[in-house]
LUMKELO-552776 format. One line per field, with one value per residue (C-alpha): residue number from 1; residue in one letter; x, y, z. Coordinates in Angstrom, 1 decimal, padded with zeros to 4 digits, always signed. Layout:
k = (NUM/...)
r = (a/...)
u = (X/...)
v = (Y/...)
w = (Z/...)
REM end
This chain:
k = (1/2/3/4/5/6/7/8/9/10/11/12/13/14/15/16/17/18/19/20/21/22/23/24/25/26/27/28/29/30/31/32/33/34/35/36/37/38/39/40/41/42/43/44/45/46/47/48/49/50/51/52/53/54/55/56/57/58/59/60/61/62/63/64/65/66/67/68/69/70/71/72/73/74/75/76/77/78/79/80/81/82/83/84/85/86/87/88/89/90/91/92/93/94/95/96/97/98/99/100/101/102/103/104/105/106/107/108/109/110/111/112/113/114/115/116/117/118/119/120/121/122/123/124/125/126/127/128/129/130/131/132/133/134/135/136/137/138/139/140/141/142/143/144/145/146/147/148/149/150/151/152/153/154/155/156/157/158/159/160/161/162/163/164/165/166/167/168/169/170/171/172/173/174/175/176/177/178/179/180/181/182/183/184/185/186/187/188/189/190/191/192/193/194/195/196/197/198/199/200/201/202/203/204/205/206/207/208/209/210/211/212/213/214/215/216/217/218/219/220/221/222/223/224/225/226/227/228/229/230/231/232/233/234/235/236/237/238/239/240/241/242/243/244/245/246/247/248/249/250/251/252/253/254/255/256/257/258/259/260/261/262/263/264/265/266/267/268/269/270/271/272/273/274/275/276/277/278/279/280/281/282/283/284/285/286/287/288/289/290/291/292/293/294/295/296/297/298/299/300/301/302/303/304/305/306/307/308/309/310/311/312/313/314/315/316/317/318/319/320/321/322/323/324/325/326/327/328/329/330/331/332/333/334/335/336/337/338/339/340/341/342/343/344/345/346/347/348/349/350/351/352/353/354/355/356/357/358/359/360/361/362/363/364)
r = (m/r/l/m/s/q/d/l/s/a/i/r/q/q/i/d/k/t/d/i/e/i/q/q/l/l/d/k/r/a/r/l/a/k/q/v/a/q/a/k/f/a/e/e/e/n/p/v/f/y/r/p/e/r/e/s/q/v/l/k/n/v/i/a/r/n/k/d/g/s/l/e/d/d/t/l/t/l/l/f/r/e/i/m/s/a/c/l/a/l/q/k/k/l/r/v/g/c/l/g/p/e/g/t/y/s/q/a/a/t/f/k/q/f/g/h/g/v/d/c/t/l/l/p/t/i/p/d/v/f/k/e/v/e/a/g/n/l/q/y/g/l/v/p/v/e/n/s/t/e/g/g/i/n/q/t/l/d/c/f/a/t/m/q/l/q/i/c/g/e/v/e/l/p/i/h/h/l/l/l/s/n/a/e/q/l/s/d/i/k/i/v/y/s/h/q/q/s/l/g/q/c/r/k/w/l/e/t/h/l/p/h/i/e/t/r/a/v/e/s/n/a/e/a/a/r/l/a/v/q/n/p/e/s/a/a/i/a/g/k/i/a/a/t/m/y/d/l/r/k/l/e/e/n/i/e/d/k/p/n/n/t/t/r/w/a/v/i/s/q/q/t/v/p/p/t/g/q/d/k/t/s/l/l/l/l/p/t/h/v/d/k/a/g/a/l/f/e/l/l/q/p/l/s/n/n/g/i/n/m/t/r/i/e/s/h/p/a/k/i/e/k/w/q/y/m/f/f/i/d/i/e/g/h/h/q/e/a/l/v/s/q/t/i/d/a/i/k/s/h/a/l/v/k/l/l/g/s/y/p/k/a/i/l)
u = (-055.2/-055.8/-052.3/-050.9/-052.9/-051.5/-047.9/-048.4/-049.7/-046.6/-044.3/-046.0/-045.5/-041.8/-041.7/-043.3/-040.8/-037.9/-039.2/-039.2/-035.6/-034.6/-036.2/-034.5/-031.1/-031.7/-032.5/-029.3/-027.3/-028.8/-028.0/-024.4/-024.2/-025.3/-022.5/-020.0/-021.1/-020.7/-017.2/-016.1/-017.4/-015.5/-012.2/-012.5/-013.8/-015.1/-015.4/-015.9/-018.7/-018.8/-015.9/-015.8/-013.1/-015.1/-018.3/-016.4/-015.1/-018.6/-020.1/-017.2/-017.8/-021.5/-020.7/-018.1/-020.7/-023.2/-021.7/-024.8/-027.4/-030.9/-030.6/-028.4/-025.3/-026.7/-029.9/-028.0/-025.6/-028.6/-030.2/-027.0/-026.4/-029.8/-029.1/-025.8/-027.4/-030.2/-027.7/-025.3/-028.2/-028.5/-024.9/-025.0/-027.2/-024.9/-025.5/-024.8/-025.2/-025.8/-027.2/-030.9/-033.8/-035.8/-035.5/-032.0/-029.7/-027.3/-030.0/-030.4/-026.6/-026.6/-029.1/-027.3/-024.1/-025.4/-028.8/-032.0/-030.8/-029.0/-030.1/-029.8/-029.4/-030.3/-028.2/-028.7/-025.2/-022.2/-019.9/-022.5/-021.9/-018.2/-018.6/-021.0/-018.7/-015.6/-017.4/-018.3/-022.0/-022.2/-020.1/-020.1/-021.1/-021.7/-020.5/-020.6/-017.1/-017.6/-020.0/-019.1/-020.6/-019.8/-016.7/-015.7/-018.0/-016.4/-017.9/-016.6/-013.1/-012.9/-013.9/-011.3/-008.6/-009.5/-011.1/-009.2/-011.3/-010.6/-012.4/-013.2/-015.4/-017.0/-020.4/-021.5/-025.0/-026.4/-028.2/-031.4/-033.1/-036.8/-038.5/-041.1/-043.9/-047.5/-047.8/-049.8/-047.2/-043.8/-045.1/-046.6/-043.1/-041.3/-038.5/-036.6/-035.0/-032.2/-028.7/-026.0/-024.6/-027.9/-028.5/-025.1/-025.9/-029.1/-027.8/-028.4/-031.9/-032.8/-031.4/-033.4/-036.8/-036.9/-034.5/-036.0/-036.9/-035.0/-032.9/-032.1/-029.5/-030.5/-028.8/-030.3/-032.6/-035.0/-035.1/-035.9/-038.8/-040.1/-040.0/-041.7/-044.7/-045.1/-045.0/-047.3/-045.3/-042.1/-040.4/-037.6/-034.9/-034.8/-035.2/-038.0/-037.8/-038.5/-041.3/-043.1/-042.3/-043.5/-046.3/-045.2/-046.1/-043.3/-043.4/-040.2/-037.9/-034.2/-033.4/-029.7/-027.5/-025.4/-027.2/-024.3/-024.5/-023.1/-022.2/-019.6/-019.8/-017.1/-017.8/-016.1/-015.3/-012.5/-011.8/-009.0/-009.4/-006.9/-006.0/-008.5/-006.5/-008.8/-008.4/-008.1/-006.1/-007.1/-004.5/-004.4/-001.3/+000.0/+003.0/+006.0/+007.6/+004.7/+006.8/+009.1/+008.6/+007.4/+006.3/+003.1/+005.1/+007.6/+004.8/+003.2/+006.3/+006.7/+003.4/+004.7/+008.1/+006.4/+003.6/+000.8/-002.4/-004.0/-007.8/-008.6/-006.9/-008.6/-007.2/-008.8/-007.9/-005.8/-007.2/-003.8/-002.3/-003.7/-003.6/-002.2/-003.8/-003.9/-004.5/-006.9/-005.8/-007.0/-004.6/-005.1/-003.7/-003.6/-001.2/+000.0/+001.2/+005.0/+005.0/+002.2/+003.9/+007.2/+005.4/+003.7/+007.1/+008.6/+005.8/+006.5/+009.8/+007.6/+004.5/+002.8/+000.8/-002.4/-003.6/-007.4/-007.8/-007.4/-010.6/-012.2/-013.3/-017.0/-018.9/-021.6)
v = (+009.3/+005.8/+005.6/+006.8/+004.1/+001.4/+002.7/+002.6/-000.9/-002.0/-000.2/-002.0/-005.3/-004.5/-003.6/-007.0/-008.8/-006.9/-007.7/-011.4/-011.1/-009.2/-011.9/-014.7/-012.9/-012.4/-016.0/-016.9/-014.6/-016.2/-019.7/-018.6/-017.3/-020.7/-022.3/-019.8/-021.0/-024.6/-024.0/-022.0/-024.7/-027.3/-025.3/-023.7/-024.8/-021.4/-019.4/-015.6/-014.6/-010.8/-009.4/-005.6/-005.4/-007.5/-005.5/-002.3/-003.5/-004.6/-001.1/+000.7/-001.4/-000.5/+003.2/+002.9/+001.2/+003.9/+006.8/+007.1/+005.4/+006.6/+006.0/+007.9/+006.3/+006.3/+004.6/+001.9/+001.3/+001.0/-001.6/-003.6/-003.5/-005.0/-007.7/-008.5/-008.5/-010.9/-013.3/-013.1/-014.1/-017.3/-018.2/-017.1/-014.4/-011.7/-010.6/-006.8/-004.6/-000.9/+001.7/+001.3/+001.5/+001.2/+004.3/+005.5/+007.0/+004.1/+001.6/+003.5/+003.5/-000.3/-000.9/+001.4/-000.5/-004.1/-004.0/-005.5/-009.1/-008.9/-009.7/-006.2/-006.2/-002.9/-002.2/+000.4/+002.0/+002.3/+000.4/-002.5/-002.7/-003.1/-005.6/-007.8/-007.9/-008.5/-011.4/-013.0/-012.7/-010.4/-010.6/-006.8/-003.6/-000.1/+002.8/+006.5/+008.0/+011.6/+014.3/+017.0/+019.6/+018.4/+016.4/+013.1/+010.8/+010.5/+007.2/+005.6/+007.0/+005.7/+002.3/+002.3/+003.0/-000.1/-002.7/-005.1/-004.9/-003.8/-001.2/-003.1/-000.5/+002.9/+004.5/+008.1/+009.2/+012.8/+013.8/+015.9/+016.5/+017.0/+018.4/+015.8/+016.2/+015.5/+019.3/+021.4/+024.3/+025.3/+027.5/+024.4/+022.8/+023.0/+020.3/+018.9/+015.5/+014.3/+012.7/+015.2/+015.2/+016.1/+018.9/+020.4/+020.0/+022.1/+024.5/+027.7/+026.7/+025.9/+029.2/+031.1/+029.3/+027.7/+029.9/+029.3/+025.6/+022.9/+020.5/+017.0/+014.6/+010.9/+007.8/+008.1/+010.1/+007.2/+007.1/+010.9/+010.1/+007.5/+010.0/+012.6/+010.3/+010.1/+013.8/+016.1/+019.2/+017.8/+017.3/+015.2/+015.9/+012.8/+011.5/+010.5/+006.8/+007.8/+010.1/+007.2/+004.6/+006.7/+008.4/+011.9/+015.2/+016.9/+020.4/+021.5/+019.8/+020.2/+022.1/+021.2/+024.3/+023.0/+021.8/+019.4/+017.8/+014.2/+011.5/+008.8/+005.3/+002.6/-001.0/-003.0/-006.7/-009.2/-009.3/-007.7/-006.5/-006.7/-003.7/-002.5/+000.4/+003.0/+002.6/+004.4/+003.5/+004.6/+004.9/+005.8/+007.6/+008.2/+010.6/+009.4/+012.9/+015.1/+017.8/+018.3/+021.4/+020.4/+016.9/+016.9/+018.2/+015.3/+012.9/+013.8/+014.7/+011.1/+011.6/+014.7/+013.1/+010.1/+012.0/+010.3/+012.3/+012.7/+013.1/+013.5/+014.2/+014.5/+014.9/+013.0/+012.7/+009.7/+009.3/+008.0/+011.2/+014.7/+016.7/+013.8/+013.4/+010.7/+011.4/+009.6/+010.0/+008.7/+008.5/+007.4/+004.0/+000.5/-000.5/-003.5/-001.1/-000.6/+003.2/+003.3/+000.6/+002.5/+005.7/+003.9/+002.5/+006.0/+007.4/+004.7/+006.5/+009.3/+007.5/+004.3/+003.3/+001.2/+000.2/+000.5/-001.0/-000.5/-000.5/+000.6/+004.2/+004.8/+004.6/+007.3)
w = (-062.6/-064.0/-065.4/-062.1/-060.3/-062.6/-062.0/-058.3/-058.5/-060.5/-058.0/-055.1/-056.8/-057.2/-053.5/-052.5/-054.7/-053.1/-049.7/-050.5/-051.7/-048.6/-046.3/-048.3/-047.9/-044.2/-043.8/-045.7/-043.4/-040.3/-041.6/-042.2/-038.6/-037.3/-039.4/-037.9/-034.4/-035.3/-036.7/-033.6/-031.2/-033.3/-032.9/-029.5/-026.1/-025.1/-028.3/-028.3/-030.6/-030.3/-032.2/-032.0/-034.7/-037.1/-036.5/-037.0/-040.3/-041.5/-040.6/-042.3/-045.5/-045.3/-045.2/-048.0/-050.3/-049.6/-051.7/-053.9/-051.7/-050.9/-047.2/-044.8/-043.3/-039.8/-041.0/-042.7/-039.8/-037.5/-039.8/-040.0/-036.3/-035.7/-038.4/-036.7/-033.3/-034.4/-036.1/-033.1/-030.8/-032.9/-032.0/-028.4/-026.7/-025.2/-021.6/-021.4/-018.3/-018.1/-015.7/-015.1/-014.5/-017.8/-019.9/-019.2/-021.9/-021.0/-022.1/-025.4/-025.9/-025.2/-027.9/-030.3/-029.9/-029.6/-031.2/-029.5/-029.8/-026.5/-023.0/-021.4/-017.6/-015.9/-012.7/-010.0/-010.2/-012.4/-010.0/-010.1/-013.9/-013.3/-010.6/-012.6/-015.6/-013.5/-011.7/-015.1/-014.5/-017.6/-020.7/-021.4/-019.8/-021.0/-018.7/-019.4/-019.7/-020.5/-021.7/-024.2/-021.8/-018.3/-018.8/-017.2/-015.2/-011.8/-010.7/-014.0/-013.6/-010.0/-011.2/-014.0/-011.4/-009.3/-011.6/-013.9/-017.0/-020.6/-022.8/-026.0/-027.7/-027.5/-028.5/-028.7/-028.3/-028.9/-025.7/-026.0/-022.6/-022.0/-018.9/-018.0/-015.4/-014.6/-013.8/-016.2/-016.4/-015.3/-012.4/-010.7/-010.3/-007.0/-007.5/-010.5/-010.3/-012.6/-012.7/-011.6/-015.1/-016.7/-014.2/-015.2/-018.9/-018.4/-015.8/-017.8/-018.8/-015.2/-014.0/-016.7/-016.6/-013.1/-011.0/-007.6/-007.6/-005.8/-007.9/-006.6/-008.1/-008.4/-009.7/-013.3/-015.4/-015.5/-011.7/-011.9/-014.2/-011.8/-008.9/-011.0/-011.5/-007.7/-007.1/-009.2/-008.1/-009.5/-012.8/-014.3/-016.8/-019.0/-022.5/-024.9/-023.9/-020.2/-021.3/-023.0/-020.4/-017.5/-019.3/-018.4/-020.1/-022.2/-020.8/-022.6/-025.2/-026.0/-022.7/-022.8/-022.9/-025.8/-028.9/-029.7/-026.3/-026.6/-024.2/-024.8/-023.3/-023.0/-023.6/-020.8/-020.7/-020.1/-023.8/-025.7/-029.2/-032.1/-034.2/-036.9/-038.4/-036.8/-033.1/-029.8/-026.8/-023.3/-020.5/-016.8/-015.8/-012.2/-012.4/-010.3/-010.0/-009.0/-007.3/-010.3/-012.5/-016.0/-014.8/-017.0/-020.0/-019.6/-019.2/-022.5/-024.5/-025.9/-027.7/-029.4/-030.2/-031.9/-033.6/-031.6/-031.4/-027.9/-028.2/-024.5/-021.2/-017.8/-014.3/-011.5/-007.7/-007.2/-003.6/-002.5/-001.0/-000.6/-003.9/-005.9/-009.3/-012.0/-015.7/-018.1/-021.7/-025.0/-027.9/-031.5/-032.5/-030.9/-028.2/-030.3/-033.0/-032.7/-032.5/-029.9/-027.9/-027.9/-026.8/-023.9/-022.8/-022.9/-020.7/-018.2/-017.4/-015.9/-014.6/-013.6/-016.6/-016.6/-020.1/-020.0/-023.5/-027.2/-029.3/-032.6/-032.8/-032.6/-035.9/-036.2)
REM end
């Protein structure tokens, strides 16, 4: 036991020494970040500090170096995102908007993408996020695009059709829902609040365990948690952050119908992003020959002809004429790449095309 105690003491001394080295290296990185800011201000009048393509490459390098590491890739990328976030804040603190109030999944996605060094502005609706970024009051916004269980987010798709902003990044977040309440047991609950998407993601669970209660859709899961605090006979479907923030009892955990339930957010801004080699391009297509047989086939045929992989397609009412639809598609590649550019030009023969943005693929 004495030998073990001596070994433990020696290991702790090594840990203390390593901590000092880590802190010194962090300080060095911070000083280099300040030098980057000085160099940019010397060269540009209004420099852009957040570079999604640069951040993507840094994280790819982190993962590539971690072949025999003791930490998991997602742990290391989380650490490096926070380091980059803190250093970026020394250059210029980013203003990022997302759907509020406190405790939403959108807020969690914002911190996953940007780290905690940003000024996170919580807004009441998804259209408000678009408006604040378009007005220049916020530099970036995070808006939910689609869920792996329930599909596209209609409010976001409507905004993409009308707003003149670019997608410059994406982030995916596994969604695990909890049933939160001040009630003692399920039988005490008479109403469940949640966002419409979350209600859909938990539809089977609700039908099985709470078949006769009222469900009411609200603007966000955090708002649902706030309402559940006020009504002891109600519950909210929300996440762990909301449970802690609103001090609600976790009656049930992981009530989503699909265990791999995931939501994808788009980072929106007025900023375009150069190619990284591992990119996606999002397009909005409004077919010009809707009454022609095979119109959708013709619309997408250039993708097949040029070997461009389509990772997503979603139809959405165009709201121009009755039964007229537009299509949101994601393809692999960057619009500045020759083959992708040629493909988009070919699609323009069959549809009005709006480029929503090219951006690095989500990393973990």
